[in-house]
C-alpha positions as CSV (number, residue, x, y, z in Angstrom):
1,M,0.0,0.0,0.0
2,S,2.8,2.4,0.8
3,Q,3.9,2.5,-2.9
4,N,0.6,4.3,-3.7
5,L,1.0,7.0,-1.1
6,I,2.6,10.4,-1.6
7,V,4.5,11.9,1.4
8,H,5.5,15.6,1.4
9,I,8.3,16.5,3.8
10,V,8.5,20.1,4.9
11,E,11.7,20.8,6.8
12,D,14.0,23.8,6.6
13,D,17.0,21.9,8.1
14,P,18.7,20.2,5.2
15,S,20.1,17.2,7.1
16,T,16.8,16.4,8.8
17,R,14.9,16.8,5.5
18,R,17.4,14.4,3.7
19,L,17.1,11.9,6.5
20,L,13.3,11.9,6.3
21,E,13.3,11.7,2.5
22,N,15.7,8.8,2.5
23,L,13.8,6.9,5.2
24,T,10.4,7.4,3.6
25,S,11.8,6.5,0.1
26,L,13.4,3.3,1.5
27,L,10.0,2.3,3.0
28,G,8.4,2.5,-0.5
29,Y,6.7,5.9,-0.4
30,E,6.7,8.5,-3.2
31,T,8.5,11.4,-1.5
32,A,8.9,15.1,-2.2
33,G,10.8,17.5,0.0
34,Y,10.4,21.3,0.6
35,D,12.5,23.7,2.7
36,N,9.8,26.2,3.6
37,G,6.1,26.3,4.2
38,D,5.2,28.6,1.2
39,E,6.6,26.2,-1.4
40,A,5.0,23.2,0.3
41,W,1.6,24.9,0.3
42,D,1.8,25.6,-3.4
43,A,2.7,21.9,-4.0
44,F,-0.2,20.6,-1.9
45,A,-2.7,21.9,-4.4
46,V,-1.0,20.2,-7.3
47,E,-0.1,16.8,-5.9
48,S,-2.6,16.3,-3.0
49,P,-0.3,14.2,-0.7
50,Q,-1.8,11.6,1.5
51,I,0.8,12.2,4.3
52,V,2.6,15.4,5.3
53,I,5.6,15.4,7.6
54,S,6.2,19.0,8.6
55,D,8.5,20.9,11.0
56,W,6.7,23.2,13.4
57,K,9.1,26.2,13.2
58,M,10.3,27.2,9.7
59,P,10.3,30.2,7.3
60,G,7.1,31.2,5.6
61,K,4.1,29.3,6.8
62,D,5.0,27.2,9.8
63,G,3.7,23.6,10.4
64,L,0.6,24.7,12.2
65,E,-0.4,27.2,9.5
66,L,0.1,24.5,6.8
67,C,-2.1,22.1,8.7
68,R,-4.8,24.7,9.3
69,R,-5.0,25.5,5.7
70,L,-5.1,21.9,4.7
71,R,-8.1,21.3,7.0
72,Q,-9.8,24.4,5.7
73,M,-9.6,23.1,2.1
74,R,-11.9,20.2,3.0
75,A,-10.4,18.1,0.3
76,E,-12.2,15.0,-1.0
77,N,-9.4,12.8,0.4
78,Y,-8.0,13.1,3.9
79,T,-4.3,14.1,4.5
80,Y,-2.6,12.7,7.5
81,F,-0.5,15.4,9.1
82,I,2.6,14.6,11.3
83,L,4.2,17.5,13.1
84,V,8.0,17.4,13.8
85,T,9.0,19.1,17.0
86,A,12.5,19.8,18.5
87,Q,11.2,20.6,22.0
88,R,9.3,18.9,24.7
89,R,5.6,19.1,24.0
90,S,3.8,21.2,26.6
91,R,0.1,20.9,27.2
92,A,-0.5,24.3,25.6
93,N,1.5,23.4,22.5
94,L,-0.3,20.1,22.3
95,E,-3.6,21.8,22.4
96,L,-2.6,24.3,19.7
97,A,-1.4,21.5,17.4
98,L,-4.5,19.4,17.9
99,D,-6.8,22.4,17.3
100,A,-5.0,23.0,14.1
101,G,-5.7,19.5,12.9
102,V,-2.4,17.7,13.6
103,D,-2.7,13.9,13.7
104,D,0.6,12.8,15.1
105,F,4.0,14.0,16.3
106,L,7.7,13.2,15.7
107,K,10.3,14.4,18.1
108,K,13.9,15.2,17.0
109,P,16.3,13.5,16.8
110,I,14.2,11.2,14.5
111,G,15.0,7.4,14.3
112,S,14.1,5.0,11.5
113,D,11.9,2.9,13.8
114,E,10.0,5.9,14.9
115,I,9.2,7.2,11.4
116,W,8.3,3.6,10.3
117,N,5.9,3.3,13.2
118,R,4.3,6.7,12.5
119,L,3.8,5.9,8.8
120,R,2.2,2.6,9.6
121,V,-0.3,4.3,11.9
122,A,-0.9,6.9,9.1
123,E,-1.6,4.1,6.6
124,R,-4.0,2.4,9.0
125,I,-6.0,5.6,9.6
126,L,-6.1,6.5,5.9
127,G,-7.4,3.0,5.3
128,F,-10.2,3.4,7.9
129,N,-11.1,6.7,6.3
130,R,-11.5,5.1,2.9
131,Q,-13.7,2.4,4.3
132,V,-15.9,4.9,6.0
133,K,-16.3,6.9,2.8
134,T,-17.2,3.7,0.9
135,L,-19.9,2.8,3.5
136,E,-21.2,6.4,3.4
137,S,-21.4,6.2,-0.4
138,L,-23.7,3.1,-0.3
139,I,-27.4,3.9,-0.4
140,P,-29.7,1.4,1.4
141,I,-32.6,0.6,-0.9
142,C,-35.5,-1.8,-0.4
143,S,-35.3,-4.9,-2.6
144,Y,-39.0,-4.9,-3.1
145,C,-40.5,-1.4,-3.3
146,K,-37.2,0.3,-4.1
147,K,-37.6,3.0,-1.4
148,V,-34.4,4.5,0.0
149,R,-33.6,4.8,3.7
150,N,-32.5,8.3,4.6
151,E,-30.3,9.6,7.4
152,T,-33.2,9.7,9.9
153,D,-34.0,6.0,9.2
154,L,-37.2,6.8,7.3
155,W,-38.0,5.3,3.9
156,E,-38.8,7.5,1.0
157,Q,-39.2,7.3,-2.8
158,I,-35.9,7.3,-4.6
159,E,-37.1,10.3,-6.7
160,Q,-37.6,12.3,-3.5
161,Y,-34.3,11.2,-2.0
162,V,-32.3,12.3,-5.0
163,N,-34.2,15.5,-5.6
164,Q,-33.6,16.7,-2.0
165,R,-29.9,16.2,-2.3
166,T,-29.2,17.2,-5.9
167,G,-32.2,19.2,-7.0
168,A,-32.6,16.8,-10.0
169,D,-36.1,16.0,-11.2
170,F,-37.3,12.8,-12.7
171,T,-39.3,12.0,-15.9
172,H,-40.8,8.6,-16.1
173,S,-40.7,6.3,-19.1
174,I,-40.6,2.6,-19.8
175,C,-37.5,0.8,-21.2
176,P,-38.0,-1.7,-24.2
177,P,-37.4,-4.8,-22.1
178,C,-40.0,-3.7,-19.6
179,I,-42.4,-3.0,-22.4
180,E,-42.1,-6.6,-23.6
181,K,-42.2,-8.0,-20.1
182,H,-45.0,-6.0,-18.5
183,V,-46.8,-3.7,-20.9
184,R,-47.3,-5.9,-23.9
185,P,-48.8,-8.8,-22.0
186,Q,-51.2,-6.3,-20.4
187,M,-52.2,-4.9,-23.8
188,D,-52.7,-8.4,-25.2
189,A,-54.8,-9.4,-22.2
190,Y,-56.9,-6.3,-22.6
191,K,-57.5,-7.0,-26.3
192,K,-58.6,-10.5,-25.6
193,E,-60.9,-9.2,-22.9
194,Q,-62.5,-6.7,-25.3
195,K,-62.8,-9.3,-28.0
196,A,-64.5,-11.7,-25.6
197,K,-67.0,-8.9,-24.6
198,R,-67.8,-8.1,-28.1
199,A,-68.4,-11.8,-28.9
200,L,-70.8,-12.1,-26.0
201,S,-72.7,-9.0,-27.0
202,E,-73.2,-10.1,-30.6
203,P,-76.6,-11.7,-31.4
C-alpha cells in the first residue's frame, strides 16, 4: 500500500529533510521535500499528498499554519499530518497542534523505527477513512418497493431522496425490455378481454 502514497516532507533543516526523505523512500513511499512552508503549500494543491511530515518552526508558513490551511480546504481525500518538534511538548503546545488538525508527532532526533511506526499508523488511519467513505457512499434501498432509507431511518421514494440532495427532477418512461415483459402482456390481455366482450354482445 505504501507504494501508492505520496509523502510531502517540509523541513528547513537540510540534514533532517534528507534523513526523512531517505527513510520514507526506503519504505516505498513516493516522497517530495520542501525547505519552507510557502513552497510546500503551493505543491499541496497540485499533488494532494496523503501524508505530510512538517517541521513546526520554519520560514514562511509554519507547520501549524500549513495544517490549518489543509483542514480548511476540506479536500475529498484526507491528508494525515505529522508534526515534527524539537522541543518537549507542553500541554499548551499540544492543544494548539490538535486544534490546528495535527494527527501525530515526531520528536527530533528522528530514528528510523519511529518514522516507520508513524507511517504505519498513518496508513491504517487512511485505510479506515477510505472504508468509512465507501460505506457512506452506499445507499440502502429496499429490494421490493425500491424505497431508500434516509439519514433519519425513514424510507422515502428514490425520486424524492435524489431531488432533496441534488435538485434533480425525474421524468418517467418505460424501457424496451419492460415494455415486452410488462406492458405488452397487459395490452394483449386487454385486447382478448375486449374481443370476448364483443363476442358475448353479438346476437
